[in-house]
Each structure stands twice: as structure tokens, then as C-alpha cells.
C-alpha positions in Angstrom: 30.1 -102.7 158.6 29.2 -99.1 157.8 25.9 -99.3 156.0 22.5 -101.1 156.1 20.4 -100.8 153.0 16.6 -101.6 153.0 14.8 -102.8 149.8 12.0 -100.9 148.4 9.5 -102.3 148.2 9.6 -105.0 150.9 7.1 -106.7 153.2 3.5 -106.9 153.2 1.6 -106.8 149.8 -1.9 -105.5 149.5 -3.3 -109.2 149.5 -1.6 -109.9 152.8 -2.5 -106.6 154.3 -6.1 -107.1 153.3 -6.3 -110.7 154.8 -4.7 -109.6 158.1 -7.1 -106.6 158.4 -10.0 -108.8 157.6 -9.2 -111.0 160.7 -8.6 -108.0 162.9 -12.0 -106.5 161.9 -13.8 -109.8 162.5 -12.3 -109.9 165.9 -13.5 -106.4 166.7 -17.0 -106.9 165.2 -17.9 -110.4 166.3 -15.6 -111.0 169.2 -13.4 -114.1 169.7 -12.9 -116.8 168.8 -12.7 -116.3 165.2 -11.7 -119.5 163.2 -9.3 -119.4 160.3 -8.8 -122.4 158.0 -5.1 -122.7 157.6 -2.4 -119.9 158.3 -4.0 -116.8 157.3 -0.6 -115.8 155.7 2.6 -117.7 155.8 4.3 -116.0 158.7 4.4 -117.3 162.3 4.6 -113.9 164.0 1.4 -112.8 162.3 -0.1 -116.2 163.2 0.9 -116.0 166.9 -0.1 -112.4 167.3 -3.6 -113.2 166.0 -3.7 -116.3 168.0 -3.1 -114.2 171.1 -6.1 -112.1 170.4 -8.5 -115.0 170.1 -8.0 -116.5 166.6 -8.2 -120.3 166.2 -6.3 -121.8 163.3 -7.6 -125.1 162.0 -6.7 -127.4 159.2 -10.1 -128.3 158.1 -13.6 -126.9 158.0 -14.6 -130.0 160.0 -12.7 -128.7 162.9 -14.8 -125.4 163.2 -17.8 -125.5 165.8 -21.2 -125.1 164.3 -22.1 -121.2 164.0 -18.5 -120.0 164.5 -17.2 -117.2 162.5 -15.0 -118.6 159.8 -12.3 -116.9 157.7 -10.7 -118.6 154.6 -7.0 -117.6 154.4 -5.4 -115.3 151.6 -4.2 -118.4 149.6 -7.7 -119.5 148.5 -9.7 -122.5 148.8 -11.1 -125.3 146.6 -14.7 -125.5 145.7 -15.1 -128.6 147.9 -14.0 -126.7 150.9 -16.4 -123.9 150.1 -19.3 -126.3 149.7 -18.5 -127.8 153.0 -18.7 -124.6 154.7 -22.0 -123.8 152.9 -23.6 -127.1 153.7 -22.9 -126.3 157.5 -24.3 -122.8 157.2 -21.0 -121.5 158.8 -20.9 -117.7 158.7 -18.0 -117.3 156.3 -15.6 -114.2 155.5 -13.5 -114.9 152.5 -9.9 -113.4 152.9 -8.6 -115.0 149.6 -6.3 -112.4 147.8 -8.3 -110.9 144.9 -5.4 -111.9 142.5 -5.8 -115.5 143.5 -9.6 -115.2 142.9 -8.7 -113.8 139.5 -6.5 -117.1 138.8 -9.5 -119.3 139.9 -11.9 -117.6 137.4 -9.4 -117.9 134.7 -8.9 -121.6 135.1 -12.6 -122.0 135.3 -13.1 -120.0 132.0 -10.3 -122.1 130.3 -12.1 -125.3 131.4 -15.4 -124.0 130.0 -13.7 -123.6 126.8 -12.9 -127.2 126.7 -9.2 -126.8 127.6 -7.0 -128.9 129.8 -5.4 -126.8 132.5 -1.6 -126.6 133.1 -0.9 -125.2 136.5 2.5 -123.4 137.1 3.3 -123.7 140.7 4.7 -125.7 143.7 3.2 -129.1 144.8 1.7 -128.9 148.4 1.3 -125.0 148.3 -2.2 -124.2 149.6 -2.6 -121.8 146.7 -2.1 -124.6 144.3 -4.5 -126.9 145.9 -7.1 -124.1 146.0 -6.7 -123.5 142.3 -6.6 -127.2 141.5 -10.0 -127.6 143.3 -11.7 -124.8 141.4 -12.0 -126.8 138.2 -13.5 -130.3 137.6 -10.8 -132.0 135.7 -7.5 -132.8 137.1 -4.8 -130.1 136.3 -1.3 -130.8 135.2 1.1 -129.2 137.8 4.6 -128.2 136.6 7.3 -126.2 138.4 10.1 -125.8 135.9 10.6 -125.8 132.1 11.9 -129.3 132.0 8.5 -130.5 133.1 6.8 -129.4 130.0 8.3 -132.2 127.7 6.7 -134.7 130.1 3.2 -133.3 129.7 0.5 -135.8 128.2 -2.6 -134.0 127.0 -5.6 -135.1 125.0 -5.5 -132.4 122.5 -2.4 -130.3 122.1 -4.7 -127.5 120.6 -6.9 -127.3 123.6 -4.5 -126.4 126.5 -4.4 -123.4 128.8 -2.0 -122.3 131.7 -2.5 -120.4 134.8 0.2 -119.6 137.6 0.5 -119.6 141.2 0.5 -115.9 142.1 3.5 -116.0 144.4 5.6 -116.5 141.3 6.9 -113.7 139.2 7.0 -112.9 135.5 10.7 -113.7 135.6 10.0 -117.0 137.5 7.4 -118.3 135.0 9.0 -116.7 131.7 11.0 -119.9 130.6 8.2 -122.2 131.6 5.7 -120.2 129.6 8.1 -120.1 126.6 8.5 -123.9 126.8 4.8 -124.3 126.9 4.2 -122.1 123.9 6.9 -123.9 122.0 5.2 -127.3 122.5 1.7 -126.0 122.3 1.6 -123.1 120.0 -2.3 -122.5 120.4 -2.0 -122.6 124.2 -4.1 -119.9 126.1 -3.0 -118.1 129.2 -3.3 -114.8 131.1 -1.6 -111.7 130.1 1.8 -111.1 131.8 0.3 -108.1 133.7 -2.2 -110.5 135.4 0.7 -112.1 137.4 1.1 -110.8 140.9 2.7 -107.2 140.7 4.0 -107.5 144.3 6.0 -110.6 143.8 7.8 -109.1 140.8 8.5 -105.7 142.4 10.1 -107.4 145.5 12.3 -109.5 143.1 13.3 -106.5 141.1 14.3 -104.6 144.3 16.4 -107.5 145.6 18.4 -107.7 142.2 19.0 -104.1 142.7 19.8 -104.5 146.2 22.2 -107.4 145.8 24.2 -105.3 143.3 24.7 -102.7 146.1 25.7 -104.8 149.3 28.0 -107.6 150.5 25.3 -109.8 152.4 21.7 -109.9 152.0 19.1 -110.8 154.9 15.6 -111.9 153.9 13.1 -112.0 156.4 10.4 -114.4 156.0 9.0 -117.8 157.0 10.6 -121.0 155.7 7.3 -122.1 154.2 6.9 -118.8 152.2 7.3 -119.5 148.6 8.2 -115.8 147.7 10.5 -115.3 150.7 12.6 -118.4 149.6 12.7 -117.1 146.1 14.0 -113.7 147.4 16.8 -115.5 149.2 17.6 -117.6 146.1 17.7 -114.5 143.8 20.3 -112.9 146.3 22.5 -116.1 145.9 22.0 -116.2 142.1 23.4 -112.5 142.1 26.6 -113.9 143.8 25.9 -112.6 147.2 25.6 -114.5 150.6 22.0 -114.6 151.3 20.3 -115.9 154.3 16.4 -116.4 155.0 15.6 -115.6 158.7 12.3 -115.6 160.5 13.4 -112.8 162.8 16.3 -110.9 164.3 17.1 -113.7 166.8 18.3 -115.8 163.8 21.1 -113.3 162.7 24.4 -115.2 163.0 27.2 -112.5 163.5 29.6 -114.8 161.6 27.6 -114.2 158.4 28.6 -110.3 158.6 32.2 -110.6 159.2 34.2 -108.5 156.7 31.1 -107.1 155.0 31.1 -103.4 154.6 27.3 -103.3 153.9 24.2 -105.6 154.4 20.9 -105.5 152.6 17.6 -106.3 154.1 14.4 -107.2 152.4 11.2 -109.0 153.7 8.7 -111.4 151.9 5.2 -110.4 151.3 3.9 -111.9 154.4 6.5 -110.5 156.8 5.4 -107.5 158.9 7.5 -104.2 159.2 8.2 -104.5 162.8 10.4 -107.6 162.1 12.4 -105.5 159.7 12.9 -102.8 162.3 13.9 -105.4 164.8 16.6 -106.7 162.5 17.7 -103.1 161.9 18.0 -102.5 165.8 19.8 -105.8 166.2 22.4 -104.9 163.4 22.9 -101.4 164.9 23.6 -102.9 168.3 26.3 -105.2 166.7 27.6 -102.2 164.6 26.8 -99.0 166.4 28.1 -96.7 163.7 26.2 -98.2 160.9 24.1 -95.9 158.7 20.6 -97.0 157.6 19.3 -96.1 154.1 16.4 -97.1 151.9 17.0 -97.7 148.3 15.0 -95.9 145.8 12.2 -98.1 144.4 8.6 -98.5 143.5 6.1 -97.3 146.1 3.1 -99.5 146.1 -0.4 -97.9 146.6 -2.5 -100.8 145.7 -5.5 -101.4 148.0 -8.1 -104.2 147.7 -11.7 -103.8 148.9 -12.7 -105.3 152.2 -15.8 -107.8 152.1 -18.9 -106.5 153.4 -19.0 -109.0 156.4 -16.2 -106.7 158.1 -17.4 -103.5 157.2 -20.6 -103.7 159.2 -22.0 -106.6 161.3 -23.6 -109.2 159.1 -23.9 -112.3 161.3 -26.0 -112.5 164.3 -23.3 -113.5 166.8 
């Protein structure tokens, strides 16, 4: 192998960056322990690093002691979870990605207009659970265009759709077309409202896959966007492997390959990318490392006031 090509962009998106910074700042301002409901983001390296600094990850609000600093993860939460924390007077810092919050507000607005909500997403994903729990009526969850034909709604003229943010415009295009064919009066967000970072990383992987022999995607097995990056590489006809870190590299994957491409899911930190590069360079000492041309992301989301100055008396 003579070349290692890095995707651009790759790794942390602005929502993940913000969520991790919120937890780090909460630790600095209030001291450990800081309690986080669910994994702050879908990456075990990030979770373990924060755990070592005094973060306690819990499944439910009921697992958090009275008065303990509480952070909601980047994926968002249902109204029920928010109300549970409010009733207990927990000092809460909300790390929900602003793009997820936007989806919550869209779903609520459509419901107020008397529309049934169709949610495009993956069953069991925490973001889907959070969005579903932001409206009072049950949502219709679909994950592929074939699901549209089976939808049963009360009024075909009063339907709206929203999407999980870790899906790109390309991921949802066929489903949205099917929805519009079946429900011509359906309402939905503009395409520009779908997560920019997911689309950018997928576009980069398409370009990268056309230039390399093998694709390595760094990300967690439970990361929706990381799995999709791996799938895209395979769809482009390249052997593509999802790995949590450098230790998972199988040298047999690289036999006969002249070039390998590397990308990382939106919740994978850059140090994991650098460790994979080091491992590949150890296997192939003469390999040259290049970064492909691509979009440079400059999006930054505002931090909540609770981590800009001390707001809780702990």
C-alpha cells in the first residue's frame, strides 16, 4: 500500500462537539460527579474518557440522586423525561443538538395544525424516542419507502413528516418522494433543515470511495451515521469496514490494496483517526498520507448559560 487518504469532512459534527464541551465545562464548573442520561454521544471512547473524569451515565432520570447535576444527551429527550427531571427539581443542563430541537419544534407545530406525524427514522434510536415523545399523539415510524404503502392515517390531507437528523437528504429522498406521491398535501421541513453534517460526510465518502481500494470507517456499532458511511462505501463497490479504533484493523483486509481511505462518524474523535493512521503506517512504512479536498465546516452552536457561568449552588 502506498497511500492513505483521509475524508474531508470527517469526525465530530458541531452538535457532538457542543455536547462533549457541555459535559467538560459542567465538570469544571460544578465538579464531579455529573450525571448524564444515556451516552452523551454514540462513541465508547468518548464515554469512557468522560467516565474517568467523574461522569456517571444512567439509563433513567430516576437513577440520578436528588440535587445532582444532570445533563441530557445530544440525541434529545421526550417531554415525559423532561417533566420527570423538573418535578424532582434536578439542576438540568440540556446538551440536545440544536438541529434535533428544531425537529421537535417542527413536530409540535405540525401536531398543532391537526396533522398526524410520520417520523422517518430507525426504531429504538434515542433520537426517535425523544422526538416521538414531544407530541401527544402516536407517530407513524417508517424507515424505508416500502413502509409508506402500509401507513394508515385518519385524514390523508392532514399528514406531516419529520426526520431523524442522522439521516441525510440522500437517505430520505426516496421515502419523501413516496410520501408525497401517496399524500399530495403532506407537509414537511425544507431539505436544508436536514442535518448538514450527515450529508457532508456521506458526500465525502462517495468521493473517497471512488479514489481508494479499501475504506475504513471509524465509529461505534450503535452509531447510525457511522453504519451508513460503511454501507455507502460498500454500495460504491469498495470493501468497507466499520471499526471502533485502530486495534480492530485486520491486515488481511488490506492485502493487495494500493490505497486505503479513512473516515470517521460524527461522534468519533479525531485522535482515533490519528491512531488508525499510525497503525497503518506501522504496517506500511512507506505509505503517504493525504487529505482529500472537501467542505470545511465552521458551524458552531451556542453553549447553554448553565456552563458559561455557575448557575447552580453546588
